[in-house]
PDBQT receptor file of N, H, CA, C and O in Angstrom, charges set to zero:
ATOM      1  N   UNK A   1     -11.752  27.502  -9.920  1.00  0.00    +0.000 N 
ATOM      2  CA  UNK A   1     -11.922  26.548  -8.842  1.00  0.00    +0.000 C 
ATOM      3  C   UNK A   1     -13.190  25.727  -9.045  1.00  0.00    +0.000 C 
ATOM      4  O   UNK A   1     -13.232  24.545  -8.704  1.00  0.00    +0.000 OA
ATOM      5  N   UNK A   2     -14.217  26.356  -9.601  1.00  0.00    +0.000 N 
ATOM      6  H   UNK A   2     -14.183  27.316  -9.878  1.00  0.00    +0.000 HD
ATOM      7  CA  UNK A   2     -15.479  25.653  -9.799  1.00  0.00    +0.000 C 
ATOM      8  C   UNK A   2     -15.316  24.495 -10.786  1.00  0.00    +0.000 C 
ATOM      9  O   UNK A   2     -15.954  23.455 -10.625  1.00  0.00    +0.000 OA
ATOM     10  N   UNK A   3     -14.475  24.661 -11.797  1.00  0.00    +0.000 N 
ATOM     11  H   UNK A   3     -13.956  25.506 -11.929  1.00  0.00    +0.000 HD
ATOM     12  CA  UNK A   3     -14.243  23.585 -12.766  1.00  0.00    +0.000 C 
ATOM     13  C   UNK A   3     -13.588  22.385 -12.092  1.00  0.00    +0.000 C 
ATOM     14  O   UNK A   3     -13.932  21.240 -12.386  1.00  0.00    +0.000 OA
ATOM     15  N   UNK A   4     -12.656  22.641 -11.201  1.00  0.00    +0.000 N 
ATOM     16  H   UNK A   4     -12.377  23.571 -10.962  1.00  0.00    +0.000 HD
ATOM     17  CA  UNK A   4     -11.995  21.551 -10.479  1.00  0.00    +0.000 C 
ATOM     18  C   UNK A   4     -13.000  20.821  -9.600  1.00  0.00    +0.000 C 
ATOM     19  O   UNK A   4     -12.991  19.592  -9.532  1.00  0.00    +0.000 OA
ATOM     20  N   UNK A   5     -13.866  21.575  -8.925  1.00  0.00    +0.000 N 
ATOM     21  H   UNK A   5     -13.873  22.574  -8.980  1.00  0.00    +0.000 HD
ATOM     22  CA  UNK A   5     -14.888  20.961  -8.073  1.00  0.00    +0.000 C 
ATOM     23  C   UNK A   5     -15.827  20.080  -8.894  1.00  0.00    +0.000 C 
ATOM     24  O   UNK A   5     -16.181  18.981  -8.468  1.00  0.00    +0.000 OA
ATOM     25  N   UNK A   6     -16.230  20.561 -10.069  1.00  0.00    +0.000 N 
ATOM     26  H   UNK A   6     -15.943  21.454 -10.415  1.00  0.00    +0.000 HD
ATOM     27  CA  UNK A   6     -17.098  19.753 -10.935  1.00  0.00    +0.000 C 
ATOM     28  C   UNK A   6     -16.394  18.478 -11.377  1.00  0.00    +0.000 C 
ATOM     29  O   UNK A   6     -17.002  17.408 -11.405  1.00  0.00    +0.000 OA
ATOM     30  N   UNK A   7     -15.122  18.588 -11.721  1.00  0.00    +0.000 N 
ATOM     31  H   UNK A   7     -14.628  19.457 -11.698  1.00  0.00    +0.000 HD
ATOM     32  CA  UNK A   7     -14.350  17.426 -12.161  1.00  0.00    +0.000 C 
ATOM     33  C   UNK A   7     -14.223  16.400 -11.039  1.00  0.00    +0.000 C 
ATOM     34  O   UNK A   7     -14.403  15.205 -11.270  1.00  0.00    +0.000 OA
ATOM     35  N   UNK A   8     -13.918  16.852  -9.837  1.00  0.00    +0.000 N 
ATOM     36  H   UNK A   8     -13.772  17.823  -9.649  1.00  0.00    +0.000 HD
ATOM     37  CA  UNK A   8     -13.792  15.949  -8.693  1.00  0.00    +0.000 C 
ATOM     38  C   UNK A   8     -15.141  15.302  -8.391  1.00  0.00    +0.000 C 
ATOM     39  O   UNK A   8     -15.200  14.115  -8.071  1.00  0.00    +0.000 OA
ATOM     40  N   UNK A   9     -16.221  16.070  -8.490  1.00  0.00    +0.000 N 
ATOM     41  H   UNK A   9     -16.173  17.035  -8.750  1.00  0.00    +0.000 HD
ATOM     42  CA  UNK A   9     -17.557  15.516  -8.262  1.00  0.00    +0.000 C 
ATOM     43  C   UNK A   9     -17.874  14.449  -9.308  1.00  0.00    +0.000 C 
ATOM     44  O   UNK A   9     -18.435  13.406  -8.974  1.00  0.00    +0.000 OA
ATOM     45  N   UNK A  10     -17.521  14.698 -10.568  1.00  0.00    +0.000 N 
ATOM     46  H   UNK A  10     -17.064  15.546 -10.840  1.00  0.00    +0.000 HD
ATOM     47  CA  UNK A  10     -17.758  13.708 -11.611  1.00  0.00    +0.000 C 
ATOM     48  C   UNK A  10     -17.007  12.420 -11.321  1.00  0.00    +0.000 C 
ATOM     49  O   UNK A  10     -17.551  11.329 -11.492  1.00  0.00    +0.000 OA
ATOM     50  N   UNK A  11     -15.762  12.538 -10.883  1.00  0.00    +0.000 N 
ATOM     51  H   UNK A  11     -15.319  13.424 -10.744  1.00  0.00    +0.000 HD
ATOM     52  CA  UNK A  11     -14.983  11.346 -10.556  1.00  0.00    +0.000 C 
ATOM     53  C   UNK A  11     -15.574  10.604  -9.365  1.00  0.00    +0.000 C 
ATOM     54  O   UNK A  11     -15.497   9.378  -9.286  1.00  0.00    +0.000 OA
ATOM     55  N   UNK A  12     -16.156  11.343  -8.453  1.00  0.00    +0.000 N 
ATOM     56  H   UNK A  12     -16.219  12.339  -8.518  1.00  0.00    +0.000 HD
ATOM     57  CA  UNK A  12     -16.725  10.726  -7.251  1.00  0.00    +0.000 C 
ATOM     58  C   UNK A  12     -18.000   9.956  -7.539  1.00  0.00    +0.000 C 
ATOM     59  O   UNK A  12     -18.271   8.956  -6.872  1.00  0.00    +0.000 OA
ATOM     60  N   UNK A  13     -18.788  10.386  -8.504  1.00  0.00    +0.000 N 
ATOM     61  H   UNK A  13     -18.568  11.198  -9.045  1.00  0.00    +0.000 HD
ATOM     62  CA  UNK A  13     -20.068   9.735  -8.757  1.00  0.00    +0.000 C 
ATOM     63  C   UNK A  13     -20.164   9.141 -10.157  1.00  0.00    +0.000 C 
ATOM     64  O   UNK A  13     -21.228   8.660 -10.547  1.00  0.00    +0.000 OA
ATOM     65  N   UNK A  14     -19.088   9.164 -10.909  1.00  0.00    +0.000 N 
ATOM     66  H   UNK A  14     -18.224   9.555 -10.592  1.00  0.00    +0.000 HD
ATOM     67  CA  UNK A  14     -19.104   8.667 -12.279  1.00  0.00    +0.000 C 
ATOM     68  C   UNK A  14     -19.381   7.176 -12.363  1.00  0.00    +0.000 C 
ATOM     69  O   UNK A  14     -19.203   6.447 -11.387  1.00  0.00    +0.000 OA
ATOM     70  N   UNK A  15     -19.818   6.726 -13.531  1.00  0.00    +0.000 N 
ATOM     71  H   UNK A  15     -19.962   7.318 -14.323  1.00  0.00    +0.000 HD
ATOM     72  CA  UNK A  15     -20.167   5.311 -13.710  1.00  0.00    +0.000 C 
ATOM     73  C   UNK A  15     -18.985   4.366 -13.540  1.00  0.00    +0.000 C 
ATOM     74  O   UNK A  15     -19.185   3.198 -13.206  1.00  0.00    +0.000 OA
ATOM     75  N   UNK A  16     -17.782   4.827 -13.756  1.00  0.00    +0.000 N 
ATOM     76  H   UNK A  16     -17.620   5.775 -14.028  1.00  0.00    +0.000 HD
ATOM     77  CA  UNK A  16     -16.616   3.957 -13.614  1.00  0.00    +0.000 C 
ATOM     78  C   UNK A  16     -16.371   3.570 -12.160  1.00  0.00    +0.000 C 
ATOM     79  O   UNK A  16     -15.690   2.582 -11.886  1.00  0.00    +0.000 OA
ATOM     80  N   UNK A  17     -16.919   4.341 -11.231  1.00  0.00    +0.000 N 
ATOM     81  H   UNK A  17     -17.472   5.145 -11.454  1.00  0.00    +0.000 HD
ATOM     82  CA  UNK A  17     -16.712   4.052  -9.815  1.00  0.00    +0.000 C 
ATOM     83  C   UNK A  17     -17.275   2.683  -9.455  1.00  0.00    +0.000 C 
ATOM     84  O   UNK A  17     -16.620   1.921  -8.744  1.00  0.00    +0.000 OA
ATOM     85  N   UNK A  18     -18.464   2.357  -9.926  1.00  0.00    +0.000 N 
ATOM     86  H   UNK A  18     -18.996   2.977 -10.503  1.00  0.00    +0.000 HD
ATOM     87  CA  UNK A  18     -19.037   1.047  -9.619  1.00  0.00    +0.000 C 
ATOM     88  C   UNK A  18     -18.284  -0.063 -10.322  1.00  0.00    +0.000 C 
ATOM     89  O   UNK A  18     -18.146  -1.158  -9.775  1.00  0.00    +0.000 OA
ATOM     90  N   UNK A  19     -17.797   0.194 -11.515  1.00  0.00    +0.000 N 
ATOM     91  H   UNK A  19     -17.908   1.083 -11.960  1.00  0.00    +0.000 HD
ATOM     92  CA  UNK A  19     -17.020  -0.819 -12.231  1.00  0.00    +0.000 C 
ATOM     93  C   UNK A  19     -15.755  -1.181 -11.464  1.00  0.00    +0.000 C 
ATOM     94  O   UNK A  19     -15.342  -2.340 -11.443  1.00  0.00    +0.000 OA
ATOM     95  N   UNK A  20     -15.146  -0.185 -10.838  1.00  0.00    +0.000 N 
ATOM     96  H   UNK A  20     -15.482   0.757 -10.855  1.00  0.00    +0.000 HD
ATOM     97  CA  UNK A  20     -13.952  -0.450 -10.040  1.00  0.00    +0.000 C 
ATOM     98  C   UNK A  20     -14.281  -1.367  -8.871  1.00  0.00    +0.000 C 
ATOM     99  O   UNK A  20     -13.535  -2.303  -8.583  1.00  0.00    +0.000 OA
ATOM    100  N   UNK A  21     -15.391  -1.102  -8.202  1.00  0.00    +0.000 N 
ATOM    101  H   UNK A  21     -15.997  -0.342  -8.437  1.00  0.00    +0.000 HD
ATOM    102  CA  UNK A  21     -15.781  -1.950  -7.082  1.00  0.00    +0.000 C 
ATOM    103  C   UNK A  21     -16.134  -3.350  -7.565  1.00  0.00    +0.000 C 
ATOM    104  O   UNK A  21     -15.745  -4.337  -6.942  1.00  0.00    +0.000 OA
ATOM    105  N   UNK A  22     -16.860  -3.442  -8.656  1.00  0.00    +0.000 N 
ATOM    106  H   UNK A  22     -17.176  -2.640  -9.162  1.00  0.00    +0.000 HD
ATOM    107  CA  UNK A  22     -17.243  -4.752  -9.182  1.00  0.00    +0.000 C 
ATOM    108  C   UNK A  22     -16.015  -5.584  -9.544  1.00  0.00    +0.000 C 
ATOM    109  O   UNK A  22     -15.979  -6.789  -9.292  1.00  0.00    +0.000 OA
ATOM    110  N   UNK A  23     -15.025  -4.947 -10.128  1.00  0.00    +0.000 N 
ATOM    111  H   UNK A  23     -15.055  -3.969 -10.333  1.00  0.00    +0.000 HD
ATOM    112  CA  UNK A  23     -13.775  -5.670 -10.447  1.00  0.00    +0.000 C 
ATOM    113  C   UNK A  23     -13.081  -6.126  -9.172  1.00  0.00    +0.000 C 
ATOM    114  O   UNK A  23     -12.610  -7.259  -9.078  1.00  0.00    +0.000 OA
ATOM    115  N   UNK A  24     -13.025  -5.226  -8.187  1.00  0.00    +0.000 N 
ATOM    116  H   UNK A  24     -13.407  -4.305  -8.264  1.00  0.00    +0.000 HD
ATOM    117  CA  UNK A  24     -12.391  -5.551  -6.905  1.00  0.00    +0.000 C 
ATOM    118  C   UNK A  24     -13.108  -6.713  -6.226  1.00  0.00    +0.000 C 
ATOM    119  O   UNK A  24     -12.473  -7.680  -5.804  1.00  0.00    +0.000 OA
ATOM    120  N   UNK A  25     -14.427  -6.617  -6.121  1.00  0.00    +0.000 N 
ATOM    121  H   UNK A  25     -14.943  -5.832  -6.463  1.00  0.00    +0.000 HD
ATOM    122  CA  UNK A  25     -15.181  -7.647  -5.412  1.00  0.00    +0.000 C 
ATOM    123  C   UNK A  25     -15.180  -8.967  -6.186  1.00  0.00    +0.000 C 
ATOM    124  O   UNK A  25     -15.144 -10.042  -5.588  1.00  0.00    +0.000 OA
ATOM    125  N   UNK A  26     -15.218  -8.879  -7.499  1.00  0.00    +0.000 N 
ATOM    126  H   UNK A  26     -15.247  -8.006  -7.984  1.00  0.00    +0.000 HD
ATOM    127  CA  UNK A  26     -15.141 -10.098  -8.313  1.00  0.00    +0.000 C 
ATOM    128  C   UNK A  26     -13.829 -10.828  -8.090  1.00  0.00    +0.000 C 
ATOM    129  O   UNK A  26     -13.814 -12.051  -7.943  1.00  0.00    +0.000 OA
ATOM    130  N   UNK A  27     -12.730 -10.089  -8.065  1.00  0.00    +0.000 N 
ATOM    131  H   UNK A  27     -12.742  -9.096  -8.185  1.00  0.00    +0.000 HD
ATOM    132  CA  UNK A  27     -11.423 -10.700  -7.811  1.00  0.00    +0.000 C 
ATOM    133  C   UNK A  27     -11.359 -11.269  -6.404  1.00  0.00    +0.000 C 
ATOM    134  O   UNK A  27     -10.794 -12.340  -6.185  1.00  0.00    +0.000 OA
ATOM    135  N   UNK A  28     -11.934 -10.557  -5.463  1.00  0.00    +0.000 N 
ATOM    136  H   UNK A  28     -12.393  -9.687  -5.641  1.00  0.00    +0.000 HD
ATOM    137  CA  UNK A  28     -11.951 -11.010  -4.078  1.00  0.00    +0.000 C 
ATOM    138  C   UNK A  28     -12.767 -12.298  -3.946  1.00  0.00    +0.000 C 
ATOM    139  O   UNK A  28     -12.347 -13.239  -3.273  1.00  0.00    +0.000 OA
ATOM    140  N   UNK A  29     -13.923 -12.333  -4.586  1.00  0.00    +0.000 N 
ATOM    141  H   UNK A  29     -14.265 -11.569  -5.132  1.00  0.00    +0.000 HD
ATOM    142  CA  UNK A  29     -14.793 -13.506  -4.500  1.00  0.00    +0.000 C 
ATOM    143  C   UNK A  29     -14.157 -14.723  -5.182  1.00  0.00    +0.000 C 
ATOM    144  O   UNK A  29     -14.306 -15.849  -4.707  1.00  0.00    +0.000 OA
ATOM    145  N   UNK A  30     -13.455 -14.499  -6.284  1.00  0.00    +0.000 N 
ATOM    146  H   UNK A  30     -13.334 -13.584  -6.670  1.00  0.00    +0.000 HD
ATOM    147  CA  UNK A  30     -12.798 -15.623  -6.985  1.00  0.00    +0.000 C 
ATOM    148  C   UNK A  30     -11.638 -16.188  -6.182  1.00  0.00    +0.000 C 
ATOM    149  O   UNK A  30     -11.345 -17.381  -6.265  1.00  0.00    +0.000 OA
ATOM    150  N   UNK A  31     -10.974 -15.337  -5.404  1.00  0.00    +0.000 N 
ATOM    151  H   UNK A  31     -11.212 -14.368  -5.337  1.00  0.00    +0.000 HD
ATOM    152  CA  UNK A  31      -9.806 -15.809  -4.656  1.00  0.00    +0.000 C 
ATOM    153  C   UNK A  31     -10.172 -16.426  -3.309  1.00  0.00    +0.000 C 
ATOM    154  O   UNK A  31      -9.320 -17.042  -2.669  1.00  0.00    +0.000 OA
ATOM    155  N   UNK A  32     -11.401 -16.277  -2.873  1.00  0.00    +0.000 N 
ATOM    156  H   UNK A  32     -12.093 -15.777  -3.393  1.00  0.00    +0.000 HD
ATOM    157  CA  UNK A  32     -11.847 -16.811  -1.580  1.00  0.00    +0.000 C 
ATOM    158  C   UNK A  32     -12.898 -17.886  -1.814  1.00  0.00    +0.000 C 
ATOM    159  O   UNK A  32     -14.022 -17.586  -2.217  1.00  0.00    +0.000 OA
ATOM    160  N   UNK A  33     -12.538 -19.112  -1.568  1.00  0.00    +0.000 N 
ATOM    161  H   UNK A  33     -11.624 -19.356  -1.242  1.00  0.00    +0.000 HD
ATOM    162  CA  UNK A  33     -13.493 -20.196  -1.775  1.00  0.00    +0.000 C 
ATOM    163  C   UNK A  33     -14.373 -20.404  -0.551  1.00  0.00    +0.000 C 
ATOM    164  O   UNK A  33     -15.561 -20.695  -0.690  1.00  0.00    +0.000 OA
ATOM    165  N   UNK A  34     -13.816 -20.261   0.632  1.00  0.00    +0.000 N 
ATOM    166  H   UNK A  34     -12.851 -20.025   0.745  1.00  0.00    +0.000 HD
ATOM    167  CA  UNK A  34     -14.579 -20.408   1.872  1.00  0.00    +0.000 C 
ATOM    168  C   UNK A  34     -14.512 -19.113   2.654  1.00  0.00    +0.000 C 
ATOM    169  O   UNK A  34     -13.434 -18.656   3.035  1.00  0.00    +0.000 OA
ATOM    170  N   UNK A  35     -15.662 -18.532   2.887  1.00  0.00    +0.000 N 
ATOM    171  H   UNK A  35     -16.537 -18.904   2.577  1.00  0.00    +0.000 HD
ATOM    172  CA  UNK A  35     -15.686 -17.301   3.671  1.00  0.00    +0.000 C 
ATOM    173  C   UNK A  35     -15.396 -16.083   2.835  1.00  0.00    +0.000 C 
ATOM    174  O   UNK A  35     -15.614 -16.072   1.623  1.00  0.00    +0.000 OA
ATOM    175  N   UNK A  36     -14.905 -15.066   3.489  1.00  0.00    +0.000 N 
ATOM    176  H   UNK A  36     -14.728 -15.075   4.473  1.00  0.00    +0.000 HD
ATOM    177  CA  UNK A  36     -14.649 -13.797   2.826  1.00  0.00    +0.000 C 
ATOM    178  C   UNK A  36     -15.729 -12.803   3.182  1.00  0.00    +0.000 C 
ATOM    179  O   UNK A  36     -16.761 -13.173   3.741  1.00  0.00    +0.000 OA
ATOM    180  N   UNK A  37     -15.500 -11.552   2.865  1.00  0.00    +0.000 N 
ATOM    181  H   UNK A  37     -14.662 -11.250   2.411  1.00  0.00    +0.000 HD
ATOM    182  CA  UNK A  37     -16.470 -10.514   3.235  1.00  0.00    +0.000 C 
ATOM    183  C   UNK A  37     -17.707 -10.547   2.346  1.00  0.00    +0.000 C 
ATOM    184  O   UNK A  37     -17.659 -11.003   1.203  1.00  0.00    +0.000 OA
ATOM    185  N   UNK A  38     -18.813 -10.056   2.893  1.00  0.00    +0.000 N 
ATOM    186  H   UNK A  38     -18.852  -9.685   3.821  1.00  0.00    +0.000 HD
ATOM    187  CA  UNK A  38     -20.015  -9.892   2.085  1.00  0.00    +0.000 C 
ATOM    188  C   UNK A  38     -19.801  -8.684   1.166  1.00  0.00    +0.000 C 
ATOM    189  O   UNK A  38     -18.824  -7.949   1.311  1.00  0.00    +0.000 OA
ATOM    190  N   UNK A  39     -20.707  -8.492   0.236  1.00  0.00    +0.000 N 
ATOM    191  H   UNK A  39     -21.501  -9.089   0.117  1.00  0.00    +0.000 HD
ATOM    192  CA  UNK A  39     -20.581  -7.359  -0.685  1.00  0.00    +0.000 C 
ATOM    193  C   UNK A  39     -20.642  -6.032   0.070  1.00  0.00    +0.000 C 
ATOM    194  O   UNK A  39     -19.910  -5.100  -0.263  1.00  0.00    +0.000 OA
ATOM    195  N   UNK A  40     -21.497  -5.935   1.070  1.00  0.00    +0.000 N 
ATOM    196  H   UNK A  40     -22.092  -6.692   1.341  1.00  0.00    +0.000 HD
ATOM    197  CA  UNK A  40     -21.588  -4.672   1.817  1.00  0.00    +0.000 C 
ATOM    198  C   UNK A  40     -20.318  -4.411   2.620  1.00  0.00    +0.000 C 
ATOM    199  O   UNK A  40     -19.872  -3.267   2.711  1.00  0.00    +0.000 OA
ATOM    200  N   UNK A  41     -19.736  -5.445   3.196  1.00  0.00    +0.000 N 
ATOM    201  H   UNK A  41     -20.099  -6.374   3.121  1.00  0.00    +0.000 HD
ATOM    202  CA  UNK A  41     -18.475  -5.273   3.931  1.00  0.00    +0.000 C 
ATOM    203  C   UNK A  41     -17.342  -4.889   2.978  1.00  0.00    +0.000 C 
ATOM    204  O   UNK A  41     -16.523  -4.024   3.290  1.00  0.00    +0.000 OA
ATOM    205  N   UNK A  42     -17.307  -5.534   1.827  1.00  0.00    +0.000 N 
ATOM    206  H   UNK A  42     -17.973  -6.236   1.574  1.00  0.00    +0.000 HD
ATOM    207  CA  UNK A  42     -16.266  -5.223   0.849  1.00  0.00    +0.000 C 
ATOM    208  C   UNK A  42     -16.424  -3.802   0.328  1.00  0.00    +0.000 C 
ATOM    209  O   UNK A  42     -15.430  -3.104   0.132  1.00  0.00    +0.000 OA
ATOM    210  N   UNK A  43     -17.668  -3.362   0.098  1.00  0.00    +0.000 N 
ATOM    211  H   UNK A  43     -18.476  -3.930   0.257  1.00  0.00    +0.000 HD
ATOM    212  CA  UNK A  43     -17.906  -1.999  -0.377  1.00  0.00    +0.000 C 
ATOM    213  C   UNK A  43     -17.453  -0.989   0.671  1.00  0.00    +0.000 C 
ATOM    214  O   UNK A  43     -16.851   0.028   0.328  1.00  0.00    +0.000 OA
ATOM    215  N   UNK A  44     -17.733  -1.256   1.941  1.00  0.00    +0.000 N 
ATOM    216  H   UNK A  44     -18.222  -2.082   2.220  1.00  0.00    +0.000 HD
ATOM    217  CA  UNK A  44     -17.309  -0.358   3.020  1.00  0.00    +0.000 C 
ATOM    218  C   UNK A  44     -15.790  -0.228   3.040  1.00  0.00    +0.000 C 
ATOM    219  O   UNK A  44     -15.263   0.880   3.137  1.00  0.00    +0.000 OA
ATOM    220  N   UNK A  45     -15.096  -1.339   2.949  1.00  0.00    +0.000 N 
ATOM    221  H   UNK A  45     -15.524  -2.239   2.870  1.00  0.00    +0.000 HD
ATOM    222  CA  UNK A  45     -13.633  -1.317   2.953  1.00  0.00    +0.000 C 
ATOM    223  C   UNK A  45     -13.085  -0.633   1.703  1.00  0.00    +0.000 C 
ATOM    224  O   UNK A  45     -12.124   0.133   1.774  1.00  0.00    +0.000 OA
ATOM    225  N   UNK A  46     -13.703  -0.915   0.568  1.00  0.00    +0.000 N 
ATOM    226  H   UNK A  46     -14.484  -1.536   0.511  1.00  0.00    +0.000 HD
ATOM    227  CA  UNK A  46     -13.260  -0.342  -0.694  1.00  0.00    +0.000 C 
ATOM    228  C   UNK A  46     -13.424   1.170  -0.700  1.00  0.00    +0.000 C 
ATOM    229  O   UNK A  46     -12.565   1.882  -1.221  1.00  0.00    +0.000 OA
ATOM    230  N   UNK A  47     -14.514   1.672  -0.128  1.00  0.00    +0.000 N 
ATOM    231  H   UNK A  47     -15.212   1.094   0.295  1.00  0.00    +0.000 HD
ATOM    232  CA  UNK A  47     -14.753   3.112  -0.084  1.00  0.00    +0.000 C 
ATOM    233  C   UNK A  47     -13.693   3.833   0.742  1.00  0.00    +0.000 C 
ATOM    234  O   UNK A  47     -13.302   4.949   0.402  1.00  0.00    +0.000 OA
ATOM    235  N   UNK A  48     -13.229   3.217   1.812  1.00  0.00    +0.000 N 
ATOM    236  H   UNK A  48     -13.547   2.310   2.089  1.00  0.00    +0.000 HD
ATOM    237  CA  UNK A  48     -12.161   3.825   2.621  1.00  0.00    +0.000 C 
ATOM    238  C   UNK A  48     -10.899   3.979   1.785  1.00  0.00    +0.000 C 
ATOM    239  O   UNK A  48     -10.264   5.034   1.799  1.00  0.00    +0.000 OA
ATOM    240  N   UNK A  49     -10.541   2.938   1.067  1.00  0.00    +0.000 N 
ATOM    241  H   UNK A  49     -11.057   2.081   1.056  1.00  0.00    +0.000 HD
ATOM    242  CA  UNK A  49      -9.345   2.985   0.222  1.00  0.00    +0.000 C 
ATOM    243  C   UNK A  49      -9.543   3.985  -0.909  1.00  0.00    +0.000 C 
ATOM    244  O   UNK A  49      -8.624   4.730  -1.250  1.00  0.00    +0.000 OA
ATOM    245  N   UNK A  50     -10.728   4.003  -1.489  1.00  0.00    +0.000 N 
ATOM    246  H   UNK A  50     -11.474   3.398  -1.212  1.00  0.00    +0.000 HD
ATOM    247  CA  UNK A  50     -11.020   4.914  -2.600  1.00  0.00    +0.000 C 
ATOM    248  C   UNK A  50     -10.915   6.369  -2.159  1.00  0.00    +0.000 C 
ATOM    249  O   UNK A  50     -10.333   7.188  -2.870  1.00  0.00    +0.000 OA
ATOM    250  N   UNK A  51     -11.468   6.699  -0.997  1.00  0.00    +0.000 N 
ATOM    251  H   UNK A  51     -11.940   6.033  -0.419  1.00  0.00    +0.000 HD
ATOM    252  CA  UNK A  51     -11.383   8.084  -0.503  1.00  0.00    +0.000 C 
ATOM    253  C   UNK A  51      -9.937   8.489  -0.252  1.00  0.00    +0.000 C 
ATOM    254  O   UNK A  51      -9.541   9.615  -0.553  1.00  0.00    +0.000 OA
ATOM    255  N   UNK A  52      -9.156   7.577   0.293  1.00  0.00    +0.000 N 
ATOM    256  H   UNK A  52      -9.478   6.662   0.537  1.00  0.00    +0.000 HD
ATOM    257  CA  UNK A  52      -7.741   7.866   0.540  1.00  0.00    +0.000 C 
ATOM    258  C   UNK A  52      -7.004   8.101  -0.766  1.00  0.00    +0.000 C 
ATOM    259  O   UNK A  52      -6.210   9.035  -0.872  1.00  0.00    +0.000 OA
ATOM    260  N   UNK A  53      -7.258   7.269  -1.754  1.00  0.00    +0.000 N 
ATOM    261  H   UNK A  53      -7.904   6.510  -1.668  1.00  0.00    +0.000 HD
ATOM    262  CA  UNK A  53      -6.615   7.428  -3.057  1.00  0.00    +0.000 C 
ATOM    263  C   UNK A  53      -7.041   8.731  -3.731  1.00  0.00    +0.000 C 
ATOM    264  O   UNK A  53      -6.225   9.413  -4.351  1.00  0.00    +0.000 OA
ATOM    265  N   UNK A  54      -8.327   9.072  -3.605  1.00  0.00    +0.000 N 
ATOM    266  H   UNK A  54      -8.990   8.518  -3.102  1.00  0.00    +0.000 HD
ATOM    267  CA  UNK A  54      -8.805  10.333  -4.189  1.00  0.00    +0.000 C 
ATOM    268  C   UNK A  54      -8.102  11.519  -3.568  1.00  0.00    +0.000 C 
ATOM    269  O   UNK A  54      -7.723  12.453  -4.275  1.00  0.00    +0.000 OA
ATOM    270  N   UNK A  55      -7.921  11.499  -2.262  1.00  0.00    +0.000 N 
ATOM    271  H   UNK A  55      -8.229  10.740  -1.688  1.00  0.00    +0.000 HD
ATOM    272  CA  UNK A  55      -7.228  12.603  -1.599  1.00  0.00    +0.000 C 
ATOM    273  C   UNK A  55      -5.776  12.668  -2.048  1.00  0.00    +0.000 C 
ATOM    274  O   UNK A  55      -5.234  13.758  -2.235  1.00  0.00    +0.000 OA
ATOM    275  N   UNK A  56      -5.153  11.537  -2.219  1.00  0.00    +0.000 N 
ATOM    276  H   UNK A  56      -5.593  10.652  -2.068  1.00  0.00    +0.000 HD
ATOM    277  CA  UNK A  56      -3.748  11.521  -2.653  1.00  0.00    +0.000 C 
ATOM    278  C   UNK A  56      -3.598  12.065  -4.076  1.00  0.00    +0.000 C 
ATOM    279  O   UNK A  56      -2.618  12.745  -4.384  1.00  0.00    +0.000 OA
ATOM    280  N   UNK A  57      -4.561  11.767  -4.932  1.00  0.00    +0.000 N 
ATOM    281  H   UNK A  57      -5.357  11.215  -4.681  1.00  0.00    +0.000 HD
ATOM    282  CA  UNK A  57      -4.497  12.247  -6.308  1.00  0.00    +0.000 C 
ATOM    283  C   UNK A  57      -4.695  13.756  -6.353  1.00  0.00    +0.000 C 
ATOM    284  O   UNK A  57      -4.036  14.443  -7.133  1.00  0.00    +0.000 OA
ATOM    285  N   UNK A  58      -5.582  14.271  -5.536  1.00  0.00    +0.000 N 
ATOM    286  H   UNK A  58      -6.118  13.713  -4.903  1.00  0.00    +0.000 HD
ATOM    287  CA  UNK A  58      -5.863  15.716  -5.538  1.00  0.00    +0.000 C 
ATOM    288  C   UNK A  58      -4.658  16.499  -5.054  1.00  0.00    +0.000 C 
ATOM    289  O   UNK A  58      -4.350  17.562  -5.592  1.00  0.00    +0.000 OA
ATOM    290  N   UNK A  59      -3.967  15.980  -4.036  1.00  0.00    +0.000 N 
ATOM    291  H   UNK A  59      -4.217  15.116  -3.598  1.00  0.00    +0.000 HD
ATOM    292  CA  UNK A  59      -2.834  16.709  -3.494  1.00  0.00    +0.000 C 
ATOM    293  C   UNK A  59      -1.579  16.234  -4.165  1.00  0.00    +0.000 C 
ATOM    294  O   UNK A  59      -0.491  16.721  -3.857  1.00  0.00    +0.000 OA
TER     295      UNK A  59
């Protein structure tokens, strides 16, 4: 069980996590010429989706 916990922790804090957000926000910023969420708002929304996806992958 400890190995699984370490693996999940690595996925939660790994360097690829920020790359995923940067890709998401970059695509969002390119598609919105006027307005759109700030980076902090987009990160908040992205984290909700990310946590949901992580739970779905685990189960």
